[in-house]
N, C-alpha and C positions, 0 to 999 in steps of 0.2 A: 355515449360519450367516448370519444377517442382518448387514449391515454395521453396525459399532458406532456410527458417527456419522451417523445417518440420521434426517431429520425425519419422513418419511412414506413410504408405499408408492410406489415409483417403479420403472420398469424398470431404470434404471441405479442403482447404489449412489451415494448422495450423502451429504454431511456434515451434521452437526447445524447448522452455522453458515452454510452457503451452500446455495442451491438446486441443483437438478439441471442436466443439460446444457441443458435448454430454458429454464431460468430466467434472469431478467435479472441479469447480473453487471456487473463494471466496464466491459466493453465497451459496454454499453448505457446508461451513465449520462449520455449527452448531453454528454460532454466536448468541449471546443473541438477542431475538426478540426486536428490538429497539422501535417498536411502538406496545405496547400491550394495546388493548382497554379494560381496566378494569375500573370498578367503584372503583376508588382509595380510596374512603372513606368507603368502606364496608369491606376492608381487616383488619385483626387483627393489631392493632398498627398504624392504618392509621393516627390518629390525631397527634401522636408524629412524625411519618414519614414525615408528611406535613411540619412541622417546620424544621426538619433536612434537607430536600431536598431544601427548600427555603433558608436556610442559606448557604448550599453548592453552589447553583447556584448563589447566590449573590457574593460569593467569585470568582466564575468563571467569572462572568460578570466584576468584578473589575480587574481581571487579563487580560481579553480581551481588556479592555478600554485603557491600557497602553502598549499593546503588539505590537511587530513588528517582521517580518520575521528575523530569525537568533538569536532571543533572547533566553535565557535559558528557556526550557519548564517549565510550572507550573503544578505540579501533585497534584491531589485531590483524596486520597484514598476513596473508597466507599464500600469496602468489609465488613465493620462493619454495614452497613445499613440492616434493616429488609426487609422482603419480600414486605411489602406495600410500603416502601420508595423506593426500587429498581424498583418496578413496576411504581411508579410515576415518577422516574428519567428517565426510559426508555421512558415513554410517553411524557415527557417534551422535552427531547433531540431529539427524533425521529432518523431517519436513513438517512444519507446522501448518496453521490454518490460513495464514496471510501471505499473499504474493503481490508484488508491485513492479511496475515499470515506471521509470522516470526518463523522459525523453529530453534531448537537447543537443549540445555540441557532442556529448558522449551519451550513451545509453546505459542506464543502470538497471540491472535485473536483481531484484531483491526477494529473498525467500526467508520467511520466519522459520526458525528451527522448532523442534518439539519443545524447546525451553522458551516460553514467552519472554521477550526482552532480549533475546539473542538472535541476530540477523546475519544472514549471509548475503554479502553485496558484491556482485560482479559488475565490472565496468567494461564497456565495449566502445571502440571508436565507430564512426558512422558506417564504415565499410564492413563492420562485424568482427574486427580483430580484437581479441581480449586484451585489455591493457591494465587491468587492476582486479584484485580479488581480496576481500577482507571479511573478517567476522567483526560484528559491531554489537556492543551492549548499549542499548538505548531505549528510550520510550518508543521512538520511531526513528528510523535511520536519518542521520543528519542531512543527507542529500534530499530527502523529501521536503523538509521544512525549508532548506535553501532554495529549491526550485519553486516552492509555493510563494516565495517572496520575490525572488529575482526574475522569474519568468512569467509573471502576471501583471496585469494593469492595476495601478493604485486607485484609480477613480473610475466609477461606472458612468459611462456616457450613454444616455438614452436618446434615441432619435424620435422623430415625429411618429405618433401612433399610426399604424397602418389601417386602412379601411377594413372594417369587418372585425376588428379585435373585440375581445369580450372582457377578459380579466388580466391580460399581460401587463397593463400599465400599472395597476396597483401592486402587483408582484414586484415589478422592477423598481418601483418607487420605495417599497419596503426594503428591497435589497440595497439600494443606494444609501438609505438612511442607516441601515444596520452596518454596512461595511464602513461608512464614514465614522460611526461611533465606536467601532470595535477596538478593544485594547487587549493585548496579550494577557492571559489569565482569566479573562471572562468566559463563562460557559457558552457553548455554541447556541446560536438561535436557529430554530428549525422552522421552515416553511413547508407545510405539507400540502400536496396538490389535491388531497381529498377535500380541502376547503376552498380550492380555487379551480373549478372546472375550466378547462381550456379548449378552445377550438383550434383548427389547423392554422389560422392566421396568428393566433397567440403563440403556438408552439414554434412556428417559423421565425417570428420576431424575437422570441426569447433566445432561441439558438444563435441567431445572428448577433444579438447584443452581447451574450455572455462568451460564446465560442469555447473551443476546447483548450484546456491547459495541459501541462506536461506530465501530470501524474495520473496513472490508472492503477486500480487495485481491486483485489477480490479477497474477501474473507469468508472462509467456509467453516461453519460450526454445525449447529443444529439445522441451520439454513444457509443461505448464501447472501452476503452483503456486497454490493458492487459500489465502489467509490471512485469518483473522477473529479479531479480539480478542474474548475473552469478556468477560462482565460481571465477571469476577474479575481483579484486578490481576495482571499478569505472566503470564496464561495465554492462550495463542494456539492456535487450531485451525490446523493446517498440513497441507494435503492435496496430494498429487502425483498428476497425471492423465496417462494416455498420450494418444496422438493420437485415440483413440476416445472420449475424455472419460470413461474409466473410472478410478476411483480405484485407484492401485496402491500407495500408501502413505498411511496415515491416522495422524496423530499429534496429540498436544498437546505444546506446548512451554512451559516455564516459564522466563521471563527477559525479555530485551530484545526489541525488534522483530526478528523472525526475519531471518536473514542473506539469505534470498531476496529481501527487499525493500530491502536496504541496499547503498549503494555502498561499495566497499573502497578502501583507501589508494591502491593503484595506479591505480584508476579516475580519480582527480582529475587526476593528471599526464597520463594518456592523453587525457583529455577536454580538458585545456588545449591540448594539442598539436593535437588534432582541430579544436577551435574556431578555432585560429589558421588552420588550412587553410580552414575555412569562411569566415572573415572575408576571406581573400585571394581566394577564389572568388566571393564575393558583392559585395564592396565595393571591390575594387581592379582 
């Protein structure tokens, strides 16, 4: 049985919404190097940058200490910082497990820091020129949820079933019913393709009906989780891979941003304490 969420013939099973093991994913999106091992005190302006970054990170720590999932994100612009300060900020925040791209009129490149709930968000115009840079304390960066609503279709339109289809119509019918009934705050509903074997006709029709959305993400922990927003509001492709980059669980989720991309309540307090330790190590 061919893998249900596969774009084209490849040696490894791959999903509809992201490429295969050799494809460019979030790792290759030219994000800012989050851990740049530089002698931060040798760069021009390092002394002034030290104080700027210390002040910024103290504000981030204060935001984390009182934060909870679902709260309004706290944004801290950093585009005004000089080279030395930005290098120091990158060094202090490090690089966490989650990276995302949000496409649209502008492109947002997002990297989680080593502190869950603290995100670095860079904005580029379509020509590639950087036009924004900020640190954000949030369950998930605000631009992700904004794109998930503004850049997707609210209603699922299903065409006539193609000749030779097997299971795609029940899948699409369930998706339409679940998306119509979804309300914020409900747990995500998961459809596993283990329970819905799909042939080539099914796969092609599913892809054409859902299409690609503006958000792609990768979360790397003990394994890899690839997440893509489809063109249908509240419908996400979520795929779990083993160490060999083979998909071991392929699902669609109906609901909010999948939990594999979101910081949890306990993360914010833990990150506040850890950031306090970073401040002490770097600036005292």
